[in-house]
MARBA-3410 file (N, C-alpha, C, O; in Angstrom, 1 decimal):
94
-11.2,21.3,2.2,-11.2,22.7,1.8,-9.8,23.2,1.6,-9.6,24.0,0.7 ~ -8.9,22.8,2.4,-7.5,23.3,2.3,-6.9,22.9,1.0,-6.2,23.7,0.3 ~ -7.1,21.6,0.6,-6.4,21.1,-0.6,-7.0,21.7,-1.9,-6.2,22.0,-2.8 ~ -8.3,21.7,-2.0,-8.9,22.2,-3.3,-9.9,23.3,-3.2,-10.1,24.1,-4.2 ~ -10.5,23.5,-2.0,-11.5,24.5,-1.9,-11.1,25.9,-2.1,-11.8,26.6,-2.9
-10.1,26.4,-1.5,-9.7,27.8,-1.7,-9.4,28.2,-3.1,-10.0,29.1,-3.6 ~ -8.5,27.5,-3.7,-8.1,27.8,-5.1,-9.3,27.5,-6.1,-9.5,28.2,-7.0 ~ -9.9,26.4,-5.9,-11.0,25.9,-6.8,-12.2,26.8,-6.8,-12.7,27.2,-7.8 ~ -12.6,27.2,-5.6,-13.8,28.1,-5.5,-13.5,29.5,-6.1,-14.3,30.1,-6.7 ~ -12.2,30.0,-5.9,-11.8,31.2,-6.5,-11.8,31.1,-8.1,-12.3,31.9,-8.8
-11.3,30.0,-8.5,-11.3,29.7,-10.0,-12.7,29.6,-10.5,-13.0,30.1,-11.6 ~ -13.6,29.0,-9.8,-15.0,28.8,-10.2,-15.7,30.2,-10.3,-16.6,30.4,-11.2 ~ -15.4,31.1,-9.4,-16.0,32.4,-9.4,-15.6,33.2,-10.7,-16.4,34.1,-11.1 ~ -14.5,32.8,-11.3,-14.0,33.5,-12.5,-14.3,32.7,-13.8,-14.0,33.2,-14.9 ~ -14.9,31.5,-13.7,-15.1,30.7,-14.8,-16.6,30.2,-14.8,-16.9,29.3,-14.1
-17.5,30.8,-15.6,-18.8,30.3,-15.6,-19.0,28.8,-16.0,-19.9,28.1,-15.4 ~ -18.1,28.3,-16.8,-18.2,26.9,-17.2,-17.8,26.0,-16.0,-18.5,25.0,-15.7 ~ -16.8,26.3,-15.3,-16.4,25.6,-14.1,-17.5,25.7,-13.0,-17.8,24.7,-12.4 ~ -18.0,26.9,-12.8,-19.1,27.0,-11.8,-20.3,26.2,-12.2,-20.9,25.6,-11.3 ~ -20.6,26.1,-13.4,-21.8,25.3,-13.8,-21.5,23.8,-13.6,-22.4,23.1,-13.1
-20.3,23.4,-13.9,-19.9,22.0,-13.6,-20.0,21.7,-12.1,-20.4,20.6,-11.7 ~ -19.5,22.6,-11.3,-19.5,22.4,-9.8,-20.9,22.3,-9.3,-21.2,21.5,-8.4 ~ -21.8,23.2,-9.8,-23.2,23.2,-9.4,-23.8,21.9,-9.8,-24.7,21.4,-9.0 ~ -23.5,21.3,-10.9,-24.1,20.0,-11.3,-23.6,18.9,-10.3,-24.3,18.0,-9.9 ~ -22.3,19.0,-10.0,-21.8,18.0,-9.0,-22.4,18.2,-7.7,-22.7,17.2,-7.0
-22.6,19.4,-7.3,-23.3,19.7,-6.0,-24.7,19.1,-5.9,-25.1,18.5,-4.9 ~ -25.4,19.2,-7.1,-26.7,18.6,-7.1,-26.6,17.1,-7.0,-27.4,16.4,-6.4 ~ -25.6,16.5,-7.6,-25.4,15.0,-7.5,-25.1,14.6,-6.1,-25.5,13.6,-5.6 ~ -24.3,15.4,-5.4,-23.9,15.1,-4.0,-25.2,15.2,-3.2,-25.5,14.3,-2.4 ~ -26.0,16.3,-3.3,-27.2,16.4,-2.6,-28.2,15.2,-2.8,-28.8,14.7,-1.9
-28.3,14.8,-4.1,-29.1,13.6,-4.4,-28.6,12.4,-3.8,-29.4,11.6,-3.2 ~ -27.3,12.2,-3.8,-26.7,11.0,-3.2,-26.9,10.9,-1.7,-27.1,9.8,-1.1 ~ -26.9,12.1,-1.1,-27.0,12.1,0.4,-28.5,12.3,0.8,-28.7,12.6,2.0 ~ -29.4,12.3,-0.1,-30.8,12.5,0.2,-31.0,13.8,1.0,-31.7,13.8,2.0 ~ -30.4,14.9,0.5,-30.4,16.2,1.3,-31.8,16.7,1.4,-32.1,17.6,2.2
-32.7,16.2,0.5,-34.1,16.7,0.6,-34.8,16.1,1.8,-35.9,16.5,2.2 ~ -34.3,15.0,2.3,-34.9,14.3,3.4,-34.2,14.6,4.8,-34.9,14.8,5.8 ~ -32.9,14.7,4.8,-32.2,15.1,6.0,-31.2,16.2,5.7,-30.6,16.2,4.6 ~ -31.0,17.1,6.6,-30.1,18.2,6.4,-28.6,17.7,6.2,-28.2,16.8,6.9 ~ -27.9,18.5,5.4,-26.5,18.2,5.3,-25.8,18.7,6.5,-26.1,19.8,7.0
-24.7,18.0,6.9,-23.9,18.5,8.0,-22.4,18.3,7.5,-22.1,17.7,6.6 ~ -21.5,19.0,8.3,-20.1,18.9,8.0,-19.6,17.4,8.1,-18.8,17.0,7.3 ~ -20.2,16.7,9.0,-19.8,15.3,9.2,-20.2,14.4,8.0,-19.4,13.6,7.5 ~ -21.4,14.6,7.6,-21.9,13.9,6.4,-21.1,14.2,5.2,-20.8,13.3,4.4 ~ -20.8,15.5,5.0,-20.0,15.9,3.8,-18.6,15.3,3.9,-18.1,14.9,2.9
-18.0,15.3,5.0,-16.7,14.8,5.2,-16.6,13.3,4.9,-15.7,12.8,4.3 ~ -17.6,12.6,5.4,-17.7,11.2,5.2,-17.9,10.9,3.7,-17.2,9.9,3.2 ~ -18.7,11.6,3.1,-18.9,11.5,1.6,-17.6,11.7,0.9,-17.3,11.0,0.0 ~ -16.9,12.8,1.2,-15.6,13.1,0.6,-14.6,12.0,0.8,-13.9,11.6,-0.2 ~ -14.6,11.4,1.9,-13.6,10.3,2.2,-14.0,9.1,1.3,-13.1,8.4,0.8
-15.3,8.9,1.1,-15.8,7.8,0.3,-15.4,8.0,-1.2,-14.9,7.1,-1.9 ~ -15.5,9.2,-1.6,-15.1,9.6,-3.0,-13.6,9.4,-3.2,-13.2,8.7,-4.1 ~ -12.9,9.9,-2.2,-11.4,9.7,-2.3,-11.0,8.3,-2.3,-10.2,7.9,-3.1 ~ -11.6,7.5,-1.4,-11.2,6.1,-1.3,-11.5,5.3,-2.6,-10.7,4.5,-3.1 ~ -12.7,5.6,-3.2,-13.1,4.9,-4.4,-12.2,5.3,-5.6,-11.9,4.5,-6.4
-11.9,6.6,-5.6,-11.1,7.1,-6.7,-9.7,6.5,-6.6,-9.1,6.1,-7.7 ~ -9.1,6.5,-5.4,-7.8,5.8,-5.3,-7.8,4.4,-5.7,-6.9,3.9,-6.3 ~ -8.9,3.7,-5.3,-9.0,2.3,-5.7,-9.0,2.1,-7.2,-8.5,1.1,-7.7 ~ -9.5,3.1,-7.9,-9.5,3.0,-9.4,-8.3,3.7,-10.0,-8.3,4.0,-11.2 ~ -7.3,4.0,-9.2,-6.0,4.6,-9.8,-5.9,6.1,-9.8,-4.9,6.6,-10.3
-6.9,6.8,-9.3,-6.8,8.3,-9.2,-5.8,8.7,-8.2,-5.7,8.1,-7.1 ~ -5.0,9.7,-8.5,-4.0,10.3,-7.6,-4.2,11.8,-7.5,-4.5,12.4,-8.6 ~ -4.1,12.3,-6.3,-4.3,13.8,-6.2,-3.1,14.5,-6.9,-2.0,14.0,-6.8 ~ -3.4,15.6,-7.5,-2.3,16.3,-8.2,-1.3,16.9,-7.2,-1.6,17.3,-6.1 ~ -0.1,16.9,-7.7,1.0,17.6,-6.9,1.2,19.0,-7.5,1.2,19.2,-8.7
1.2,20.0,-6.7,1.4,21.4,-7.1,0.0,22.0,-7.5,-1.0,21.5,-7.1 ~ 0.1,23.1,-8.2,-1.1,23.8,-8.6,-2.1,23.0,-9.4,-1.6,22.2,-10.2 ~ -3.4,23.1,-9.2,-4.4,22.4,-9.9,-4.8,23.2,-11.2,-5.1,24.3,-11.1 ~ -4.8,22.5,-12.3,-5.3,23.0,-13.5,-6.8,22.8,-13.6,-7.3,21.7,-13.9 ~ -7.6,23.8,-13.2,-9.1,23.6,-13.1,-9.7,23.6,-14.5,-10.9,23.3,-14.6
-9.0,23.8,-15.5,-9.6,23.7,-16.9,-9.7,22.2,-17.3,-10.4,21.9,-18.3 ~ -8.9,21.3,-16.6,-9.0,19.9,-16.9,-10.3,19.4,-16.3,-10.6,19.7,-15.1 ~ -11.0,18.6,-17.0,-12.2,18.0,-16.5,-11.9,16.8,-15.6,-12.0,15.6,-16.1 ~ -11.6,17.0,-14.4,-11.3,15.9,-13.5,-12.5,15.7,-12.6,-12.8,16.5,-11.7 ~ -13.2,14.6,-12.8,-14.5,14.3,-12.1,-14.3,14.4,-10.6,-15.1,15.0,-9.9
-13.2,13.7,-10.1,-13.0,13.6,-8.7,-12.7,15.0,-8.1,-13.3,15.4,-7.0 ~ -11.9,15.8,-8.7,-11.6,17.2,-8.2,-12.9,18.0,-8.2,-13.1,18.8,-7.3 ~ -13.6,17.9,-9.3,-14.9,18.6,-9.4,-15.8,18.2,-8.3,-16.5,19.1,-7.7 ~ -15.9,16.9,-8.0,-16.7,16.5,-6.9,-16.3,17.0,-5.5,-17.1,17.5,-4.7 ~ -15.0,17.0,-5.3,-14.4,17.6,-4.1,-14.8,19.1,-4.0,-15.2,19.5,-2.9
-14.6,19.8,-5.1,-14.9,21.2,-5.1,-16.4,21.4,-4.8,-16.8,22.4,-4.1 ~ -17.3,20.6,-5.3,-18.7,20.7,-5.0,-19.0,20.5,-3.6,-19.8,21.2,-3.0 ~ -18.3,19.5,-3.0,-18.4,19.3,-1.5,-18.0,20.5,-0.7,-18.7,20.9,0.2 ~ -16.9,21.1,-1.1,-16.5,22.4,-0.5,-17.5,23.5,-0.6,-17.8,24.2,0.3 ~ -18.1,23.6,-1.8,-19.1,24.6,-2.0,-20.3,24.4,-1.2,-20.9,25.3,-0.6
-20.7,23.1,-1.0,-21.8,22.8,-0.2,-21.5,23.1,1.3,-22.3,23.6,2.1 ~ -20.3,22.8,1.7,-19.9,23.0,3.1,-19.9,24.5,3.4,-20.3,24.9,4.6 ~ -19.7,25.3,2.5,-19.7,26.8,2.7,-21.2,27.3,3.0,-21.4,28.3,3.6 ~ -22.1,26.5,2.6,-23.5,26.9,2.8,-24.1,26.4,4.1,-25.2,26.8,4.5 ~ -23.3,25.6,4.8,-23.8,25.1,6.1,-23.8,26.2,7.2,-23.0,27.1,7.1
-24.8,26.2,8.1,-24.8,27.2,9.2,-23.5,27.0,10.0,-23.1,25.9,10.3 ~ -23.0,28.1,10.4,-21.8,28.2,11.3,-22.3,27.9,12.7,-23.3,28.4,13.2 ~ -21.5,27.0,13.4,-21.8,26.8,14.8,-21.7,28.1,15.7,-20.8,28.9,15.4 ~ -22.6,28.2,16.6,-22.5,29.4,17.5,-21.4,29.4,18.5,-21.3,30.3,19.3
END
């Protein structure tokens, strides 16, 4: 959330195209995690994010240095942003 969530979610609120892309990625994450069968949790989302990061790095992806240009179609960053968006929907612990 710290690396991409704050700036990315703000950018998505101001860009219908980015928001639509993030919503599509969120649906993909839910499908991958069978969210219709078991509820999403912070632990499950964090593990999924680590898996995305590890696979992306294995294929040569590097996280950007400095401000992120959200107009670039970066699948990995969009996926991370979708995970952040889903995390915001989780119930807060009491």
